[in-house]
C-alpha positions in Angstrom: 125.7 -107.3 94.5 129.4 -106.9 95.2 131.4 -108.3 98.1 134.5 -106.4 99.2 136.5 -105.7 102.3 138.1 -102.5 101.0 137.4 -99.6 103.4 134.7 -97.2 102.0 137.1 -94.2 102.0 139.6 -96.1 99.9 136.9 -97.6 97.7 135.6 -94.2 96.6 139.2 -93.0 95.8 139.7 -95.9 93.3 139.5 -95.4 89.6 136.0 -96.7 88.5 135.3 -97.3 84.8 132.8 -95.1 83.1 129.5 -96.3 81.8 131.0 -96.5 78.4 133.7 -98.7 79.8 131.3 -101.1 81.4 131.2 -99.3 84.8 128.3 -98.3 87.1 126.5 -95.1 87.6 126.6 -95.4 91.4 127.3 -97.4 94.5 124.8 -98.3 97.3 125.8 -98.9 100.9 123.3 -100.3 103.5 124.0 -99.1 107.0 122.2 -101.2 109.6 122.9 -103.1 112.8 120.9 -106.2 113.5 119.8 -104.8 116.9 118.4 -101.7 115.3 116.2 -103.5 112.8 116.8 -107.2 112.5 113.9 -107.8 110.2 115.2 -105.2 107.7 118.5 -107.1 107.6 116.6 -110.4 107.0 114.4 -108.8 104.3 117.5 -107.4 102.6 119.3 -110.7 102.6 116.1 -112.5 101.4 115.9 -110.0 98.5 119.6 -110.4 97.7 119.2 -112.1 94.3 116.3 -109.8 93.3 118.3 -106.7 94.1 121.2 -108.1 92.1 119.1 -108.7 89.1 117.4 -105.3 89.4 120.5 -103.1 89.7 123.5 -105.1 88.3 124.1 -102.8 85.3 123.6 -99.4 86.9 124.1 -99.7 90.7 126.7 -101.7 92.5 125.2 -102.7 95.9 128.3 -103.0 98.1 128.3 -105.6 100.9 131.1 -106.5 103.4 132.8 -109.8 102.8 131.7 -112.1 105.6 133.9 -114.5 107.6 137.5 -115.4 107.3 137.7 -117.3 104.1 141.0 -118.5 102.6 142.3 -118.2 99.1 144.2 -121.3 98.0 146.5 -121.9 95.0 146.8 -118.3 94.0 148.3 -117.9 90.5 149.1 -114.9 88.3 146.6 -116.1 85.7 143.6 -116.2 88.0 142.2 -115.4 91.4 142.6 -118.8 92.8 140.1 -120.9 94.7 138.3 -119.3 97.6 137.4 -121.7 100.5 134.8 -120.2 102.7 133.8 -121.0 106.3 137.3 -122.1 107.1 138.6 -121.1 110.6 142.1 -121.2 112.0 143.4 -121.9 115.4 146.9 -120.5 116.1 148.9 -117.9 114.3 147.0 -116.6 111.3 149.6 -114.0 110.7 151.7 -116.6 108.9 149.2 -116.7 106.2 149.8 -113.1 105.4 153.6 -113.4 105.0 155.1 -113.1 101.5 156.6 -116.6 101.7 153.1 -118.1 102.0 151.7 -116.8 98.7 149.7 -119.9 97.8 147.5 -119.7 100.9 146.2 -116.3 101.8 143.4 -115.0 104.0 140.9 -113.7 101.5 139.3 -111.4 104.0 142.6 -109.6 104.3 144.1 -109.9 100.8 141.4 -110.6 98.2 142.6 -111.1 94.7 140.0 -108.6 93.3 138.8 -105.5 95.0 135.2 -106.8 94.7 133.6 -110.0 93.6 130.2 -110.3 92.0 127.8 -112.2 94.3 124.4 -112.9 92.7 123.6 -115.1 95.7 124.6 -115.2 99.4 128.0 -116.6 99.9 127.6 -117.4 103.6 124.8 -117.9 106.1 122.4 -115.1 106.9 123.8 -114.7 110.4 127.3 -114.2 109.1 126.1 -111.6 106.6 124.2 -109.8 109.4 127.3 -109.8 111.5 129.4 -108.3 108.7 126.9 -105.5 108.1 126.7 -104.8 111.8 130.4 -104.6 112.3 130.7 -102.1 109.5 127.8 -99.8 110.5 129.7 -97.3 112.7 132.5 -97.0 110.1 130.0 -96.1 107.4 128.0 -93.8 109.6 131.2 -91.8 110.5 132.4 -91.7 106.9 129.1 -90.3 105.6 128.5 -88.1 108.6 125.1 -89.6 109.5 123.4 -89.2 112.8 122.3 -92.4 114.7 118.7 -91.2 114.4 118.8 -91.9 110.7 119.9 -95.5 111.1 119.1 -97.9 109.5 119.5 -96.2 106.1 120.9 -96.7 102.6 123.4 -94.3 101.0 123.6 -94.0 97.2 126.7 -92.5 95.8 126.6 -91.0 92.3 130.1 -91.5 90.8 129.5 -89.2 87.9 127.9 -86.4 89.9 130.3 -86.9 92.9 127.3 -86.5 95.3 125.6 -88.8 97.8 122.1 -89.2 99.3 121.2 -91.0 102.5 117.6 -92.5 102.8 116.1 -93.7 106.0 114.9 -97.4 105.9 111.9 -98.7 107.8 109.7 -101.8 107.6 107.7 -99.9 105.0 110.7 -98.5 103.1 113.0 -101.5 102.2 116.1 -101.5 100.2 114.4 -103.3 97.3 111.5 -100.8 97.3 113.9 -97.8 97.2 116.0 -99.3 94.4 113.0 -100.4 92.4 111.6 -96.9 92.4 115.0 -95.5 91.6 115.4 -97.8 88.6 111.9 -96.8 87.4 113.0 -93.1 87.6 116.0 -93.7 85.4 114.3 -96.1 83.0 114.1 -93.6 80.1 117.9 -93.2 80.2 118.6 -96.9 81.0 116.6 -98.1 77.9 118.7 -95.8 75.7 121.9 -97.1 77.4 120.8 -100.7 76.7 120.2 -99.9 73.0 123.6 -98.2 72.7 125.3 -101.1 74.4 123.8 -103.5 71.9 125.2 -101.3 69.1 128.6 -101.2 70.9 128.7 -105.0 71.3 128.0 -105.5 67.6 130.6 -103.0 66.5 133.2 -104.5 68.9 132.6 -108.0 67.5 133.1 -106.8 63.9 136.2 -104.9 64.9 137.7 -108.0 66.5 136.8 -110.1 63.5 138.7 -107.8 61.2 141.7 -107.6 63.6 142.1 -111.4 63.5 143.2 -111.1 59.8 146.3 -109.2 60.8 149.6 -110.7 59.6 151.6 -112.6 62.3 154.4 -110.0 62.3 151.9 -107.3 63.3 150.6 -109.5 66.1 154.2 -110.0 67.5 155.0 -106.3 67.1 151.9 -105.2 69.0 152.6 -107.7 71.7 156.1 -106.4 72.2 154.9 -102.9 72.3 152.3 -103.7 74.9 154.8 -105.4 77.2 157.2 -102.5 76.8 154.4 -100.0 77.7 153.6 -101.9 80.9 157.3 -102.0 81.8 157.5 -98.2 81.5 154.5 -97.8 83.7 156.0 -100.1 86.3 159.2 -98.1 86.3 157.2 -94.9 87.0 155.4 -96.7 89.8 158.7 -97.8 91.3 159.7 -94.1 91.6 156.6 -93.5 93.7 157.2 -96.4 96.0 159.9 -97.7 98.2 161.1 -101.0 99.7 159.6 -104.3 98.4 157.0 -102.6 96.1 159.7 -100.6 94.3 162.0 -103.6 93.9 159.3 -105.8 92.5 158.2 -103.1 90.1 161.7 -102.8 88.7 162.1 -106.6 88.5 158.8 -107.0 86.7 159.7 -104.2 84.3 162.8 -106.0 83.3 161.1 -109.4 83.2 158.5 -108.2 80.7 161.2 -107.8 78.1 161.1 -111.7 77.8 158.1 -113.5 76.2 158.7 -116.8 78.0 156.3 -118.0 80.8 157.2 -117.3 84.4 159.0 -119.9 86.4 157.5 -121.1 89.7 159.6 -118.7 91.9 158.8 -115.8 89.5 155.1 -116.6 89.6 155.3 -116.2 93.4 157.0 -112.8 93.1 154.5 -111.7 90.5 151.6 -112.6 92.8 153.1 -110.6 95.6 153.5 -107.6 93.3 149.9 -107.8 92.2 148.8 -107.9 95.9 150.8 -104.6 96.5 149.4 -103.0 93.3 145.8 -103.9 94.1 146.3 -102.6 97.6 147.5 -99.2 96.2 145.8 -96.6 94.1 147.2 -97.6 90.6 144.0 -97.6 88.6 143.8 -100.4 86.0 147.6 -101.2 86.1 147.3 -104.4 88.2 144.4 -105.8 86.2 146.3 -105.2 82.9 149.5 -106.7 84.3 147.6 -109.8 85.5 146.1 -110.3 82.1 149.5 -109.8 80.4 151.2 -112.3 82.7 148.4 -114.8 82.0 149.0 -114.5 78.3 152.7 -115.0 78.8 152.1 -118.1 80.8 149.8 -119.4 78.1 152.6 -119.0 75.5 151.0 -116.0 73.7 151.2 -115.3 70.8 152.8 -118.6 69.6 149.7 -120.5 70.6 147.2 -117.8 69.7 144.0 -119.4 68.4 144.0 -117.4 65.2 147.8 -117.4 64.5 147.5 -120.3 61.9 144.9 -118.3 60.0 146.9 -115.1 59.7 150.4 -116.4 58.9 150.2 -115.9 55.2 147.0 -114.0 54.1 146.9 -112.4 50.6 148.1 -108.8 50.6 144.7 -107.4 49.4 143.0 -109.2 52.3 145.4 -107.6 54.8 145.0 -104.1 53.4 141.2 -104.4 53.2 141.0 -105.9 56.8 143.2 -103.1 58.1 141.0 -100.4 56.7 137.8 -102.1 57.9 139.3 -102.6 61.3 140.2 -98.9 61.5 136.6 -97.9 60.6 135.2 -100.3 63.2 137.6 -99.0 65.9 136.5 -95.5 65.3 132.9 -96.7 65.5 133.6 -98.4 68.9 135.2 -95.2 70.3 132.2 -93.1 69.1 129.7 -95.5 70.8 131.7 -95.6 74.0 131.7 -91.8 74.1 128.0 -91.7 73.5 127.5 -94.2 76.3 129.5 -92.0 78.7 127.3 -89.1 77.8 124.1 -91.1 78.4 125.6 -92.2 81.8 126.2 -88.6 82.8 122.6 -87.8 81.9 121.2 -90.4 84.3 121.0 -87.8 87.2 121.0 -90.6 89.8 120.7 -88.3 92.8 117.4 -86.8 91.5 116.2 -90.3 90.8 116.8 -91.4 94.4 115.2 -88.3 95.8 112.1 -88.9 93.6 112.0 -92.6 94.8 112.3 -91.6 98.5 109.6 -88.9 98.2 107.4 -91.5 96.6 107.8 -93.6 99.7 106.7 -90.7 101.9 110.1 -89.4 103.0 111.2 -85.7 103.0 114.4 -83.7 103.2 115.9 -83.8 106.6 119.5 -82.7 106.3 119.7 -80.4 109.3 118.5 -83.0 111.9 120.2 -86.2 110.6 123.4 -85.1 109.0 126.4 -84.2 111.2 128.6 -81.1 110.5 131.8 -83.3 110.3 132.3 -86.2 108.0 135.0 -88.0 106.1 133.1 -87.9 102.8 134.3 -84.9 100.8 131.4 -84.9 98.3 128.1 -83.1 99.1 125.4 -85.3 100.7 121.7 -84.9 101.4 119.3 -86.9 103.5 115.7 -88.0 103.4 113.8 -89.3 106.4 110.2 -89.9 107.7 108.5 -86.6 108.5 108.8 -85.5 112.1 105.6 -86.0 114.1 104.7 -84.0 117.1 103.6 -86.1 120.1 100.1 -85.9 121.5 99.3 -82.9 123.7 98.9 -83.6 127.4 96.1 -81.8 129.2 96.2 -81.5 133.0 92.9 -81.6 134.8 92.2 -79.2 137.6 92.1 -80.7 141.1 
């Protein structure tokens, strides 16, 4: 389960990692108002942890972030501490100003785009309210008729397609996802095996890299910061105003290895907010990690630096060759994982699951001709039933 307050249109335009990079095969959106089917809401919230355990590696079930929580003590090296169920009386806009970076409304400026939530983070009523408020926005984005609500929409990131499935008291979110996971089980078992091989190869690669001489560690660290600085300069050319100024400042600041001062830390936090809010792929995440290392004194205080200051020459040469072999193995396994992820055929699996629950194709009567989603979408619903015939007696 993933909590986020990013609009669905913006969420689907973000750069998602592939299966080989630890990403998901698809996203799941539940569209339901409490007045339409309150029990379905309650069942879904009751099954929250079970759904998370069932789908966490292959399907990210997206849920709106409830309430107006506050993020305290935001630092570059971490996401800060989120305080939930806190309410404000007065001018909340002050919390969104750049000069108040250590106290931010998490519902407006979350540090990550989505946070993993294996359990409910608020009361059931608050989660119900969050889903209800978002229902019309999701319905319009996917172009779904009111007659299909409540429903679940599964988006296949690899196939760039979507499928909407009607939900009823006999067709719950958990049942649909359970049957979907059963349908993709032949591929998911192969993916788990390949992931185990990748984890083993990655650990061996990292073990060999720890034997690099200190000068190599410093050289790679300098190159990494310079590469980030070049990317920030390119981003500055695409932006204007505050974002462009902060990108140029950070690009110059990365030439120094020293930790950020307090005022620099605040400017960096503001830059990360702007980058996370834009469509800049993995850049903000990589920048945050780099700044965290700088603030920790990397590489002077690297845990393995004392081991690699003066290794024998033959040890260095042998480690470098072994590291190269392991690196190629890691790349090969990631490529094979991506291929397996593309072979999941998630849309077919969802259709099979829905048909197993007694649903049928119903595109023409439940999908609207206009929608914001640019990818193809199909729908499955309960079969239409004709009403009982009415016979008129003769008087």
